[in-house]
C-alpha positions in Angstrom: 105.6 105.9 96.9 104.5 108.9 94.6 101.4 108.6 92.5 103.2 108.0 89.7 105.1 104.9 91.2 102.1 102.7 92.7 99.7 103.4 89.9 102.6 102.4 88.3 103.8 99.4 90.4 100.2 98.1 90.6 99.1 97.4 89.3 81.2 83.9 93.4 76.8 85.2 97.3 76.8 85.5 95.4 77.3 80.9 95.3 75.9 81.8 92.2 77.7 82.2 89.5 76.9 82.5 85.7 78.4 79.9 83.7 80.2 80.9 80.4 78.1 80.5 77.3 79.8 79.2 75.1 81.3 75.8 76.1 84.4 75.7 73.6 85.9 78.7 75.1 84.9 78.0 78.4 87.6 74.5 77.5 90.4 76.9 76.4 90.0 79.2 79.1 90.5 76.8 81.7 94.0 76.4 79.9 95.3 80.1 79.8 92.4 81.9 81.8 91.6 80.1 85.2 94.8 79.1 87.8 95.1 75.3 88.1 93.2 76.1 92.1 90.4 76.9 90.5 89.6 75.6 86.6 86.4 76.3 86.9 86.4 79.4 87.7 83.5 81.8 85.4 82.7 85.3 86.2 80.5 86.2 88.5 76.4 88.0 87.6 77.6 90.3 90.8 79.4 90.9 93.4 79.1 90.8 97.1 80.0 94.7 98.3 79.8 94.3 102.3 79.4 97.5 104.7 83.1 97.9 105.3 83.0 98.5 101.4 80.6 101.3 101.3 82.2 102.7 104.6 85.7 103.0 103.2 84.5 104.3 99.4 82.8 107.2 101.3 86.3 107.6 103.1 87.9 107.7 100.0 85.3 110.4 98.4 86.1 112.6 101.6 89.7 112.3 101.2 91.0 111.3 97.5 93.5 113.9 98.0 94.9 112.0 100.7 94.4 108.4 99.7 93.4 105.4 97.5 91.3 102.1 97.5 93.4 98.8 96.7 90.4 96.2 95.9 90.2 92.5 96.1 87.9 90.2 94.4 87.5 86.2 96.0 87.2 84.2 93.6 86.5 81.1 96.2 85.7 81.0 99.7 89.0 82.6 101.4 89.6 82.8 104.9 91.7 85.4 106.1 92.9 85.9 110.3 89.9 88.0 110.6 87.2 86.4 108.9 86.1 84.9 106.3 84.6 85.9 102.1 82.0 84.2 100.6 83.1 84.1 96.4 83.1 86.8 94.8 83.7 89.4 97.3 84.6 92.8 96.3 86.8 93.8 98.9 88.0 97.5 99.3 90.7 99.1 101.5 91.9 102.9 102.0 95.6 103.5 101.8 98.2 106.4 101.9 99.2 108.9 99.3 102.5 111.0 99.5 100.2 113.4 101.0 98.2 111.2 103.3 101.7 109.8 104.1 103.2 113.4 104.6 100.5 113.8 108.0 102.4 111.4 110.1 101.8 108.5 112.2 99.6 111.1 114.4 96.9 111.2 111.9 94.1 108.7 112.5 92.6 107.5 109.5 89.1 105.5 110.7 89.1 102.1 108.3 87.0 99.5 107.7 87.8 95.9 107.7 85.4 93.3 106.4 85.3 90.5 109.4 83.0 88.6 106.8 79.2 89.2 106.2 77.9 93.1 107.1 80.7 92.5 109.9 83.3 94.6 109.8 86.5 96.4 112.8 88.4 99.2 112.6 92.0 99.1 111.1 94.2 101.6 110.1 94.8 103.1 106.2 98.0 101.1 104.9 101.6 103.5 104.8 103.7 100.6 103.2 104.9 102.6 100.3 107.5 100.3 99.5 104.5 97.9 98.8 101.7 96.9 96.1 98.7 98.0 98.6 96.9 94.8 97.1 99.5 93.1 98.1 99.5 94.4 101.0 95.8 94.1 102.1 96.0 90.6 101.4 99.0 89.2 103.1 99.3 91.6 106.3 96.0 93.2 106.6 93.0 89.9 105.9 96.2 87.6 106.3 94.4 85.9 103.5 95.9 82.7 101.6 96.9 81.5 98.5 97.2 84.6 96.7 95.5 83.2 93.8 92.5 83.0 95.5 92.2 87.2 94.5 92.0 89.2 91.7 93.0 92.6 92.3 92.2 96.3 90.8 92.5 100.0 92.3 90.0 102.4 92.2 91.7 106.2 92.7 90.4 110.2 91.2 90.0 110.3 87.7 92.9 109.5 84.8 94.5 112.6 82.7 93.6 111.9 79.3 96.9 110.0 78.6 97.2 107.7 81.4 93.4 106.7 81.2 94.1 105.1 77.3 96.7 103.0 78.4 95.7 99.6 78.4 95.7 98.7 82.3 93.7 102.0 83.1 90.3 103.5 82.4 87.8 106.3 83.6 85.0 105.7 84.4 82.8 109.3 84.3 79.9 108.4 86.9 79.1 105.9 89.6 76.0 105.9 91.7 76.9 108.9 93.8 77.1 111.2 90.9 81.1 111.5 90.1 84.0 110.1 88.6 86.3 107.4 89.6 90.5 106.3 87.7 89.8 102.0 88.0 93.5 100.3 87.7 92.5 97.0 86.3 96.6 96.1 86.8 97.8 93.2 89.7 100.2 90.4 89.8 97.0 89.0 91.0 95.5 88.9 88.2 98.0 86.8 85.8 97.0 82.8 86.5 94.0 84.5 85.7 94.0 86.4 82.4 96.7 84.5 80.3 99.3 86.0 82.1 98.4 89.5 81.8 99.0 92.2 84.5 95.7 93.9 83.7 92.6 92.8 83.0 91.7 92.8 79.7 89.7 95.6 78.4 88.1 92.9 75.3 87.6 89.7 75.9 90.4 87.7 76.3 89.5 85.4 79.2 86.4 87.2 79.9 88.3 90.6 80.1 85.5 92.8 79.3 83.1 91.5 81.3 85.2 91.3 84.6 85.6 94.6 83.9 80.8 95.3 83.3 81.1 93.5 86.6 83.7 95.0 88.8 82.9 98.5 87.8 78.6 98.1 88.8 79.8 96.9 91.9 82.1 99.7 92.8 79.6 102.1 91.9 77.4 100.4 95.0 80.2 100.6 97.2 79.4 104.5 96.2 76.3 104.5 97.6 74.3 103.4 100.5 75.3 103.0 104.6 75.4 100.6 107.3 
């Protein structure tokens, strides 16, 4: 999948959650802004960033011409094939761009797959250009269900100015590591939580702007530190 098609297609332990301060707003949000499976989910004050997320972000920084990152945020406790993840976990995982795919299957990308907490195992980058990376990561790498337990984002190099003005993209000029990223806020995973919108809203709709702030802060923490 080339960069254009990828960006077009793609779009709480935090066991203590921050309760929405406006009860009336919270009541309205349960109608359109929450999955029927989790009608009481609210925006956490912070996300869990584990060793695997930090390792994969480091790999991305060193190879940003070849890989991007897909990110899942768990909205409840989730079990996958290789581990379990507390609510409010940020899971980052690499996917291969066209230049990465062009290096062929013999090129080894040592990625880190979270198995819960700060435990991880080695894995390979996503090399399935016909799949949205977030969907592939959830279904075939984590093997976690239901998908409605997650919202999703993408992390890449900063976008050009026209792209960054589109509602489902934005640039962050500086993370904790001193460099910027482009954030892709769109995913089919987001539709049950944001009134049918693929993109996490930039305004207060379904607390979208708060989600963006919390996720960006977690990605910034993932950009520094080691395990």
